[in-house]
C-alpha positions in Angstrom: -26.1 -8.7 -133.1 -27.3 -6.5 -136.0 -30.1 -4.1 -135.1 -32.1 -1.8 -137.3 -35.5 -0.2 -137.8 -37.9 -2.4 -139.8 -38.5 -1.0 -143.3 -42.2 -1.3 -144.0 -42.8 -1.7 -147.7 -46.6 -1.9 -147.9 -49.7 -2.2 -145.8 -52.6 -4.4 -147.0 -56.1 -3.7 -145.7 -57.9 -3.0 -143.5 -59.9 -6.0 -144.5 -63.6 -6.0 -144.1 -65.0 -7.8 -141.0 -61.5 -8.5 -139.7 -60.6 -7.1 -136.2 -57.1 -8.5 -136.1 -54.9 -11.0 -137.9 -54.1 -14.2 -136.1 -51.7 -16.0 -138.5 -50.1 -15.4 -141.9 -48.9 -17.8 -144.6 -47.8 -17.7 -148.2 -48.6 -20.4 -150.8 -46.1 -19.3 -153.4 -48.5 -16.9 -155.1 -50.9 -15.5 -152.5 -50.8 -14.3 -148.9 -53.2 -16.1 -146.5 -54.2 -14.9 -143.1 -56.2 -16.3 -140.2 -59.1 -14.1 -138.9 -60.7 -16.3 -136.2 -63.3 -18.3 -138.2 -61.8 -18.0 -141.7 -58.7 -18.3 -143.7 -58.5 -15.5 -146.2 -56.3 -15.0 -149.3 -55.2 -11.9 -151.1 -52.9 -11.1 -154.1 -49.7 -9.4 -152.8 -49.4 -7.4 -156.0 -52.8 -5.9 -156.2 -53.9 -6.3 -152.6 -57.2 -7.7 -153.9 -59.2 -10.2 -151.8 -59.4 -13.5 -153.6 -61.2 -16.1 -151.5 -61.8 -17.4 -148.0 -62.2 -20.8 -146.3 -64.6 -21.3 -143.4 -62.4 -22.9 -140.8 -61.4 -22.3 -137.2 -58.3 -20.1 -137.5 -57.3 -18.8 -134.0 -53.5 -18.4 -134.4 -50.7 -19.3 -136.8 -51.0 -20.7 -140.3 -48.6 -22.8 -142.3 -48.4 -24.1 -145.9 -46.5 -27.3 -146.8 -46.9 -27.0 -150.6 -50.2 -29.0 -150.6 -52.1 -28.3 -147.4 -52.6 -25.7 -144.8 -51.9 -26.3 -141.2 -53.9 -24.1 -138.8 -53.8 -23.5 -135.1 -57.3 -23.8 -133.6 -57.3 -23.4 -129.9 -55.3 -26.4 -128.6 -55.2 -28.3 -131.9 -53.4 -28.1 -135.2 -55.6 -28.9 -138.2 -54.4 -30.1 -141.6 -56.7 -28.6 -144.2 -57.5 -29.3 -147.8 -57.1 -25.9 -149.6 -59.8 -26.7 -152.2 -62.6 -28.0 -150.0 -61.7 -26.6 -146.5 -62.0 -30.1 -145.1 -60.0 -31.0 -142.0 -58.0 -34.0 -143.1 -56.1 -34.7 -139.8 -55.6 -33.2 -136.3 -52.7 -33.2 -133.9 -52.3 -31.6 -130.5 -50.7 -28.2 -130.3 -47.6 -28.2 -128.1 -48.7 -25.3 -126.0 -52.1 -26.7 -125.2 -53.9 -23.5 -126.5 -51.1 -21.0 -125.6 -49.7 -21.3 -129.1 -49.0 -18.5 -131.5 -47.0 -18.6 -134.8 -46.8 -21.6 -137.1 -44.6 -22.4 -140.1 -43.4 -25.3 -142.2 -39.8 -26.1 -143.0 -38.2 -29.3 -144.4 -40.9 -31.7 -143.4 -41.7 -30.4 -139.9 -43.9 -27.7 -138.3 -42.4 -24.9 -136.1 -44.8 -23.6 -133.5 -44.4 -20.5 -131.3 -45.6 -20.7 -127.7 -46.6 -17.2 -126.8 -46.2 -16.5 -123.1 -43.8 -19.3 -122.5 -41.4 -17.6 -124.9 -40.5 -20.8 -126.8 -40.5 -22.2 -130.4 -41.1 -25.9 -130.8 -40.2 -28.1 -133.8 -43.1 -30.6 -134.1 -43.7 -33.8 -136.0 -46.7 -33.0 -138.3 -48.0 -36.5 -138.1 -48.0 -37.1 -134.4 -47.5 -33.7 -132.7 -44.4 -34.9 -130.9 -42.0 -32.1 -129.9 -38.6 -32.7 -131.6 -36.7 -29.8 -130.2 -37.4 -26.5 -128.4 -35.7 -23.1 -128.6 -36.0 -20.5 -125.9 -36.6 -16.7 -126.4 -36.6 -13.9 -123.9 -39.7 -12.2 -125.3 -43.3 -13.3 -126.0 -43.2 -15.2 -129.3 -45.9 -14.4 -131.9 -45.2 -15.4 -135.6 -42.4 -17.7 -136.8 -41.0 -18.4 -140.3 -38.1 -20.0 -142.1 -36.5 -18.5 -145.2 -33.3 -19.6 -147.0 -32.1 -21.5 -143.9 -32.8 -18.5 -141.6 -35.2 -18.8 -138.7 -37.1 -15.6 -137.9 -39.7 -14.9 -135.3 -41.8 -12.0 -134.2 -42.1 -10.7 -130.7 -44.8 -8.6 -128.9 -44.5 -7.5 -125.4 -45.7 -4.3 -123.8 -46.0 -1.7 -126.6 -43.1 -3.0 -128.7 -42.7 -5.7 -131.4 -39.6 -6.7 -133.3 -38.6 -9.3 -135.9 -35.6 -11.5 -135.0 -33.4 -13.8 -136.9 -32.1 -16.4 -134.4 -29.8 -19.4 -134.3 -32.0 -22.4 -134.8 -30.0 -24.5 -132.3 -29.3 -22.1 -129.5 -31.9 -19.4 -130.0 -29.3 -16.7 -129.9 -30.5 -13.5 -131.5 -28.4 -12.7 -134.6 -30.4 -9.8 -136.0 -33.3 -7.7 -134.9 -35.7 -5.4 -136.8 -37.5 -3.0 -134.5 -41.1 -2.2 -135.5 -42.6 1.3 -134.7 -44.0 1.7 -131.2 -47.6 0.4 -130.9 -47.3 -1.6 -134.1 -47.7 -5.1 -132.8 -46.9 -8.2 -134.9 -49.0 -11.4 -134.7 -48.4 -13.8 -137.6 -45.2 -13.8 -139.6 -44.3 -15.4 -142.9 -41.7 -15.0 -145.6 -42.4 -15.0 -149.3 -39.2 -16.9 -149.9 -37.3 -13.7 -150.9 -37.0 -10.3 -149.4 -40.4 -9.8 -147.9 -41.6 -10.7 -144.4 -45.4 -10.6 -144.1 -46.6 -9.4 -140.6 -50.1 -9.7 -139.2 -51.4 -7.0 -136.9 -52.4 -7.5 -133.3 -54.8 -4.5 -133.3 -56.1 -4.1 -136.8 -57.3 -6.1 -139.8 -54.1 -5.4 -141.8 -51.0 -7.3 -143.0 -47.8 -5.4 -143.5 -44.8 -6.3 -145.7 -41.4 -5.7 -144.2 -38.1 -5.9 -146.1 -35.9 -8.8 -145.0 -32.3 -7.7 -144.9 -29.8 -9.6 -147.1 
């Protein structure tokens, strides 16, 4: 297993009226984050706030190229990005104990926080297609270029892990500074991993090793 210290490239925020970040996503241009009762967008180049959508946003956020999927307590809502309308709802696999959320190749991947699991989920029915075990509390989860990454948070320590998507074996680990907890996690499709904060209204960009 490769292990190194996470290289933090930039910190965005703190954002007004945001106590902590619950989920993070990327729509190809802008970074979105869940803050409890809103989805918020900012420009990753300027850091400028762009817009928000009034919607329950209690944990992970995902973007499928057309719609957002958003964890809201024990449900996953499919949301129209233009109107904020909830178009469909499926049950969350953890029944409210869910954390990270991402989209990859037609399915959703959902972190189950205290159960230390990641589930692959059918976005139409909510059926669990497969499950990966972790040995740490799972927060954010993302796919990038065929790599599955997830964030952990336990005690005073968070890390970002690249894992085997079949076995869950840890292949690479990036250690975050002590006390810097990671909630949501998302990739920009390149060399940046966007990390939500468990204790502040900020999003951090971390370099993804090549």
